[in-house]
N, C-alpha and C positions, 0 to 999 in steps of 0.2 A: 623534595619537597614534604611538606608536613603533612599530616595527615588531614590537618584541617585547611588545608588551599586541595586539597583532592577533592576533600567533600561541598567546598563551596565552587569548585569547578561544575561540577555533577550536579549541585544545585541549580545552578546557574544554567543550565542546560534543560534543565526543567522546567525553571520558570519562565526561558524562552518557549519553551514546546507551548508552555500553556497558555501564555498572554499571545503568541502570536503564531496559531494553530497552521495561519494559511501561509507560512513562509515559505513552503515548497510548490511545487511550479507541477501541477500535476494534468494530463494532456486526457481529453475524453473524446471516444471515437465511437460515432454510430453506424453502424452498417445495418443497412433494409435489406441486403442480401448478399450473398458472395459464393460465386461454383468456382470450387477448385478441381480441376484434372492434373493427375499422375497416372503414368506409364501410359501413355497414350488413349486413355477412356475417352467417356464422353460425357461433359458434365454435365449436362442438363438437357431435356429433348422436353419439350411441349408440341403436346396433339389436341389441336383445339378444332370444334365441331361446331360449328353455329347452332340456334336454334330457331325458332320461327321466327314468321316477317316482326318487324321493329325490337326485338331483343336483343342483349347486349351480351357475346360470350366473350371473356377474359381467359386467355390460357395462365398467364401466370401475373399479380398485382402484386405491387411492394409499395408500401406507404411508410415513408420514414416523416413525419410531421413534426410541431416542435412537444409536443404532448411525449411525443416517444425522448427526446434531449431531453427536456425534464425528469423525466421518470429515469434517466442514465442517470443525468446529474444527481441528483438527491442520492439513488443507488450508493454513487461515488463518493457521495459527502456522507452518508452513515458510513460506508467502510473504514474512509481516510478515517472519520473521527475514533471510531473501532479503534483502528492499528492506533493512533496516535496517544490515545487511552493506554492501550498496553506497552507504546514505548516508555512513558511517564511510569508506568508500572513498573519496569523492570530497572528503569535508572531510580526509580524511587528505593527499590531493593538493594541497588547497589551504593547507592549513596548511605542508607540504615547498618550495611556490613561495613562502610570504611568510619561511621560512627564508631562501630561496637569494638570494646574492650579487644578483643579479637576476634579481627573480621575472619571469615571462612572463605579461605583463597577458592574453594569449588564452587559456592555459587558463585562467587563474580566471576570467575571463571567461563561458568556454566551460562550464565547472564551473557557476559561476552560472544561467546560462543552464537546461542540464537539471535542476538540483535545483528551477529558479521553474518550470519546465513536468512537473512529477512530480506526486508525493502527498505530496510534504516538506510539513510545516505553514509559511505564510509568516513565523511568528514566527522561525525558521530560517535560512530563506531571507533575509528582513530584517536579521537578524544580519551574516552573512556579507556583502552586501550594502554595506553600512553600512562593515564593517570595511578591505571591497576598495577602498574609495571611496579609501584613502590613499594606493594605487599607482597612481592616475589621474592 
């Protein structure tokens, strides 16, 4: 593989991530309340004593409505945008090294290590590792 082909592959990944950031399936889970117990303990006890006549006494009330889901979805979207931006930056750093007269193998390896230890799909990491193999 030639250096120009390696650059082309990385640039194709960058273009794909920029133009189709929604190509990854992200699952969102909103939990109103969860109680877990380990070693035989008691997870939760609610003791409620009623009020005066006509009052309402609630021991435990958990509400998850559409706005909770929308807030969680918005935060997840912002986090995904930031992660995608970071991945694109990392791939652009690799592409710049591939284009340089003397690619810095240390920079390339540190980027590969960083994306390999993150959320990045193994397919992307594998492609970058394989392409970077021409500089070994």
